[in-house]
C-alpha positions in Angstrom: 136.0 53.3 205.4 134.2 56.2 207.1 133.4 54.1 210.2 137.1 53.0 210.3 138.2 56.6 209.9 136.0 57.7 212.8 137.4 54.9 214.9 140.8 56.4 214.5 139.8 59.8 215.8 139.6 58.9 219.5 143.0 57.1 219.9 144.7 59.6 217.5 143.5 62.5 219.6 145.1 61.0 222.7 148.3 60.3 220.7 148.3 63.9 219.6 148.3 65.0 223.2 151.3 62.8 223.8 153.1 64.3 220.8 152.3 67.7 222.3 153.8 66.7 225.7 157.1 65.4 224.5 157.3 68.1 221.8 157.0 70.7 224.6 160.1 69.3 226.3 162.3 68.0 223.4 162.1 71.2 221.3 163.1 73.3 224.4 166.6 72.1 223.8 167.4 75.1 221.6 166.6 77.4 224.6 168.3 75.2 227.2 171.6 75.2 225.3 172.2 79.0 225.6 170.6 79.0 229.1 173.1 76.5 230.4 175.9 78.2 228.5 175.2 81.3 230.4 174.4 80.1 233.9 177.2 77.4 233.9 179.7 79.3 231.8 180.1 76.7 229.1 181.7 76.6 225.6 179.5 75.9 222.5 180.5 72.3 222.4 180.0 71.8 226.2 176.5 73.5 226.0 175.6 71.1 223.1 175.8 68.2 225.5 172.3 69.2 226.4 171.1 67.8 223.0 173.5 64.9 223.3 172.1 63.9 226.7 168.6 64.0 225.4 169.2 62.1 222.2 171.7 59.5 223.5 168.7 58.2 225.5 167.1 57.1 222.2 170.1 54.9 221.4 170.4 53.5 224.9 166.8 53.0 225.7 165.1 52.1 222.4 165.6 48.3 222.5 164.7 48.1 226.2 161.6 50.1 225.4 160.7 47.5 222.8 161.0 44.8 225.4 158.9 46.8 227.8 156.2 47.3 225.2 156.2 43.6 224.4 155.2 42.8 227.9 153.1 45.9 228.8 151.4 46.7 225.5 151.2 50.1 223.9 148.8 51.8 226.3 150.6 50.8 229.6 153.9 51.6 227.9 152.8 55.1 227.2 151.9 55.5 230.9 155.3 54.2 232.0 157.0 56.6 229.6 155.2 59.6 231.0 156.2 58.6 234.6 159.8 58.2 233.6 159.7 61.7 231.9 158.4 63.1 235.2 161.3 61.6 237.1 163.7 63.3 234.7 162.1 66.7 234.9 161.9 66.7 238.7 165.7 66.3 238.8 166.0 69.8 237.4 164.9 71.3 240.7 167.9 70.1 242.8 170.2 70.6 239.8 169.1 74.3 239.6 169.7 74.9 243.3 173.2 73.3 243.2 174.0 74.6 239.7 175.3 71.1 238.9 175.6 70.4 235.1 176.0 66.6 235.4 172.7 66.5 237.4 171.0 68.5 234.7 172.3 66.2 232.1 171.1 63.2 234.1 167.7 64.7 234.2 167.7 65.2 230.5 168.8 61.6 229.9 166.1 60.2 232.1 163.5 62.5 230.4 164.8 61.3 227.0 164.5 57.7 228.1 160.8 58.3 229.0 160.3 60.0 225.6 162.0 57.1 223.9 159.5 54.6 225.5 156.6 56.9 224.6 157.8 57.3 221.0 158.5 53.6 220.6 154.8 53.1 221.4 153.1 56.1 219.6 155.0 56.1 216.3 154.2 52.5 215.2 150.7 53.0 216.7 150.1 55.9 214.3 151.8 54.1 211.5 149.8 50.9 211.5 146.4 52.0 212.9 145.5 53.0 209.3 146.6 52.5 205.7 150.4 52.4 205.4 150.4 54.7 202.4 148.9 57.5 204.4 151.3 57.1 207.4 153.1 60.4 206.6 149.7 62.2 206.6 148.8 60.9 210.1 152.3 61.6 211.4 151.9 65.0 209.8 148.9 65.7 212.1 151.0 64.5 215.0 153.8 66.7 213.9 151.6 69.7 214.0 150.8 69.1 217.7 154.5 68.4 218.4 155.8 71.5 216.7 153.0 73.7 218.1 154.1 72.6 221.5 157.6 73.5 220.6 156.6 77.0 219.6 154.7 77.4 222.9 157.6 76.1 225.0 160.3 78.2 223.3 158.1 81.3 223.4 157.0 81.0 227.0 160.0 79.4 228.6 162.4 81.2 226.3 161.1 84.5 227.5 161.7 83.3 231.1 165.1 81.5 230.7 166.7 84.0 228.3 165.1 87.2 229.6 167.7 89.9 229.8 170.4 87.3 228.9 172.6 89.8 227.1 172.7 92.1 230.1 173.5 89.2 232.4 176.4 88.1 230.2 177.7 91.7 230.2 177.4 92.0 234.0 179.1 88.6 234.6 182.2 89.8 232.8 182.5 92.9 234.9 181.8 91.7 238.5 184.0 89.9 241.0 184.0 86.1 241.3 181.8 86.2 244.4 179.3 88.5 242.8 179.4 86.4 239.6 178.6 83.2 241.5 175.6 85.0 243.3 174.4 86.4 239.9 174.5 83.0 238.2 173.0 81.2 241.2 170.0 83.5 241.0 169.8 83.1 237.2 169.8 79.3 237.4 166.7 79.3 239.7 164.5 80.6 236.8 164.1 77.0 235.7 162.6 75.7 239.0 158.9 76.8 238.9 158.3 75.9 235.2 159.7 72.4 235.8 157.6 71.8 238.9 154.5 72.6 236.7 155.8 70.4 233.8 156.3 67.4 236.2 152.8 67.8 237.6 151.3 67.9 234.1 153.2 64.7 233.0 151.9 62.8 236.0 148.4 64.0 235.3 148.7 62.8 231.7 149.8 59.4 232.9 146.7 59.1 235.0 144.5 60.2 232.1 146.1 57.7 229.7 145.8 54.9 232.2 142.0 55.3 232.6 141.4 56.0 228.9 139.9 53.4 226.5 142.6 53.3 223.9 142.5 50.1 221.8 145.5 47.9 221.3 146.4 47.4 217.7 147.2 44.3 215.7 150.7 44.5 214.4 150.0 42.3 211.4 147.7 45.0 210.2 144.6 42.8 210.0 142.5 45.2 212.0 144.1 48.4 210.7 142.7 48.5 207.2 146.1 47.8 205.6 146.2 46.2 202.2 148.0 42.9 201.6 151.6 43.4 200.6 154.0 41.5 198.4 156.7 41.8 201.0 157.1 38.3 202.6 157.5 38.1 206.4 161.0 36.8 207.3 162.8 35.2 210.2 164.8 38.2 211.4 164.4 41.9 211.5 167.8 42.1 209.7 166.3 40.5 206.6 164.4 43.8 205.8 166.9 45.9 203.9 164.6 48.9 203.5 164.2 49.0 207.3 167.9 49.0 208.0 168.6 51.6 205.3 165.7 53.6 206.8 167.5 53.5 210.2 170.6 55.0 208.5 168.4 57.6 206.8 166.7 58.6 210.0 170.1 59.0 211.7 171.1 61.6 209.2 167.7 63.2 209.0 168.0 63.9 212.8 170.7 66.4 211.9 168.5 68.0 209.2 165.6 68.4 211.7 167.6 69.1 214.8 170.3 71.6 213.9 168.0 74.3 212.6 166.3 74.2 216.1 168.9 73.1 218.6 171.9 74.8 217.1 170.4 78.0 215.6 170.8 80.2 218.7 174.5 79.5 219.2 174.9 79.8 215.4 173.3 83.2 215.5 175.6 84.3 218.4 178.6 83.2 216.4 177.4 85.5 213.5 177.1 88.4 215.9 173.3 88.3 216.5 172.4 89.1 220.1 170.6 86.5 222.3 167.5 88.6 222.5 167.1 88.3 218.7 168.7 84.9 218.1 166.4 83.1 220.6 163.4 83.8 218.4 164.9 81.9 215.5 164.1 78.6 217.2 160.4 79.6 217.0 160.8 80.7 213.4 162.1 77.2 212.5 159.2 75.6 214.3 156.8 77.8 212.3 158.5 76.6 209.1 158.1 73.0 210.3 154.4 73.6 211.1 154.0 74.8 207.5 155.7 71.7 206.3 153.6 69.4 208.4 150.4 71.2 207.2 151.6 70.7 203.6 152.3 67.0 204.2 148.8 66.4 205.6 147.3 68.0 202.4 149.7 66.6 199.8 150.5 63.1 201.0 149.4 60.7 199.5 146.8 62.4 197.4 149.0 64.6 195.3 152.5 63.3 196.0 153.8 60.0 197.3 155.8 59.6 200.5 159.1 58.9 198.7 158.7 61.8 196.3 158.0 64.1 199.3 161.2 62.9 200.9 163.2 63.3 197.8 162.1 66.9 197.1 162.5 67.8 200.8 166.1 66.6 200.6 166.9 68.5 197.4 165.3 71.7 198.9 167.5 71.2 202.0 170.7 71.0 200.0 169.8 74.3 198.2 169.0 76.1 201.4 172.1 74.9 203.1 174.2 76.2 200.3 172.3 79.5 200.6 173.2 79.6 204.3 176.8 79.0 203.6 177.2 81.8 201.0 175.2 84.4 203.1 175.9 86.0 206.4 174.1 87.4 209.5 170.4 86.9 209.8 170.1 86.0 206.1 172.2 82.9 206.7 170.0 82.1 209.8 166.8 82.5 207.7 168.1 80.1 205.1 168.7 77.6 208.0 165.2 78.4 209.3 163.6 77.6 205.9 165.1 74.1 205.9 162.6 73.4 208.6 159.8 73.3 206.0 161.2 70.3 204.2 162.6 68.8 207.5 159.1 68.5 208.8 158.4 65.8 206.1 161.5 63.7 206.8 160.3 61.9 210.0 156.9 60.8 208.7 158.0 59.8 205.2 161.0 57.7 206.4 158.8 56.0 209.0 156.2 55.3 206.5 158.7 53.7 204.0 160.8 51.9 206.6 158.2 50.5 209.1 155.9 48.9 206.5 155.1 45.2 206.6 157.3 44.2 209.5 154.6 42.1 211.2 155.9 40.7 214.5 159.0 42.8 214.1 157.1 46.1 214.3 158.1 46.9 217.9 161.8 46.0 217.3 161.8 47.9 214.0 160.3 50.9 215.7 163.0 50.7 218.4 165.8 50.5 215.8 164.4 53.5 214.0 164.3 55.4 217.3 167.9 54.4 218.1 169.0 56.2 215.0 167.6 59.5 216.4 170.9 59.6 218.5 172.0 61.6 215.4 170.1 64.5 216.9 172.5 64.5 219.8 175.7 63.8 217.9 175.3 66.4 215.1 174.7 69.4 217.5 178.0 68.4 219.2 179.8 68.3 215.9 178.0 71.6 214.8 179.1 73.3 218.1 182.7 72.1 217.6 182.8 73.3 214.0 181.6 76.8 215.1 184.3 76.9 217.8 186.9 75.9 215.2 185.6 78.4 212.6 185.1 81.5 214.6 186.1 83.7 211.7 183.6 82.1 209.3 181.1 80.0 211.3 179.1 79.4 208.1 181.5 76.5 207.4 179.6 74.6 210.1 176.4 74.4 208.1 178.0 72.3 205.4 177.7 69.3 207.7 174.1 69.1 206.5 174.9 68.5 202.8 176.1 64.8 203.2 173.1 64.2 205.5 170.7 65.3 202.8 172.5 63.2 200.1 171.8 60.1 202.2 168.1 61.0 202.1 168.3 61.4 198.4 169.6 57.9 198.1 167.0 56.4 200.4 164.1 58.2 198.7 165.2 57.3 195.2 166.4 53.7 195.6 167.0 52.5 199.2 163.3 52.2 200.2 162.7 49.8 197.2 165.2 47.2 198.4 163.2 44.4 199.9 165.9 41.7 199.7 169.7 41.9 200.1 170.1 39.8 196.9 168.6 41.0 193.7 165.7 39.1 192.2 167.8 38.1 189.3 170.4 36.5 191.5 167.7 34.9 193.6 166.1 33.4 190.4 169.4 32.1 189.2 170.1 30.5 192.5 166.7 28.9 192.5 167.2 27.5 189.0 170.6 26.2 189.9 169.2 24.5 193.0 166.4 22.9 191.0 168.9 21.6 188.4 171.1 20.1 191.1 168.1 18.4 192.6 167.1 16.9 189.2 170.6 15.6 188.6 170.6 14.0 192.1 
C-alpha cells in the first residue's frame, strides 16, 4: 500500500499543477464580472454573461472532450486542453484594444472549452488512480491547489483590474461622451499584459506535460488499487441511476459553489458596499473553501464518509443562506462567504459517489458530470437578474440557493444508493415470474 501511495505522488503533483492553472483562470470570473461591467457599461445580468460564457463551454464541450480522450488518452488530452485554453486567453488582447464584449465572451468560451477537456481528463484520473472511498480526499488536495490559485488570481489581478474602480465609475458619470470613451478605452487595456503572461504560462505547461512521464490509468480499476464492487457493469451509461442523479446534483451544486464567488461582488454593490471593499469578498470565499478542502482531506474517509460530508455541507449551506437572507450589508455577505466552507466538499463528494464503478463508461460519465457544471453559468445569470428585479431588497436573490441545497440533501441521503432503476424487490418478483413461466412452458 505504501509503494502504491508513493506511485500516486508524481502524477498527482502534476495534476495539482493543472488544477492550479485552471483555478487561476476560472475563479477570476468574480473579478471579471465587475471589471467588464465598468469598462463596457453593462447591467448586472449582462455582466453575468461572463460566467455563462465560461460554464456553457462545459455543457457544449464535455462529450466532445470524452471523444478526444478516447482517442488521445489522458496525458495528450491534458496537453490539448492547455493549448485550447491558451487560444482563448490570447483573444483577450484584441478584445481589450477594440473593447468588444462578444470577442471577450468568445475568448472565455474557448478558454472554458480547454478547461473542460482538461477537467474531463484530470477528475476521473484523480478519482480512479486510488481507492474510490478516498476520492474526496484526493480531490480535496486538488481543491487546495485550485482555490489557492483563485486567491492569488483575485488578489493580484483584482488589484490591477479593479484598482480605483469606484473613482472611475464616478468620473465616467461626470465627463462628456468623448472623454468617457477615452477613459474606458484606457481602463480596458489593464487586462492586456496579464493575459499575455497567462497565455505564455499555459503553453509552457503544455510542453512540460507532453514530456512528462505520467502513467495512463486502467479505467476498470485493476491497477488502481480499487476493491471489487457489487455494482455490475451494464450495457449503457444510462443504466447507472446514481450517476445520472449525481449529474443533477452537480448541476445544482455549481450554484452553491459559484454564486458565493462569481456573484458576491455585484451582490455587495447592490447592498451598498463599495467596489474597493466588495472585491475582497471573492478572496474571503476562497479562503473559506480552502478551509473546507483542508477539512475534507483530514476527515474523509477516516472520520466521516463522503455521503455524510455531502449531507452536512448541504444542511450547513441552507442555514447560512437563511442567515444571509435575514441580515444586511457586510453581515449578509459574510454569511454567503461562509457557505464556501461546505461548498468546498460538494465537488469531490459528488464525484466520488457518482463516478464509482463505471468501468468503460468512466470517460463518458466524467463528461456528463462536467456538462452539469453549466449550472455555474446559468445560476449567476439568474442571480444577477434577481438582484436587478429586487433592488430594494437584494437579499431575496440568495434564496435561489435553498432548493439547490435540498437537491444535495436528497442525493446524499438516498440518491447515491440507487444502483438500479427498478427496486430489488421488483426485480426479484420479475425473475420469479419469468422462471415460473419458463417452467409452465
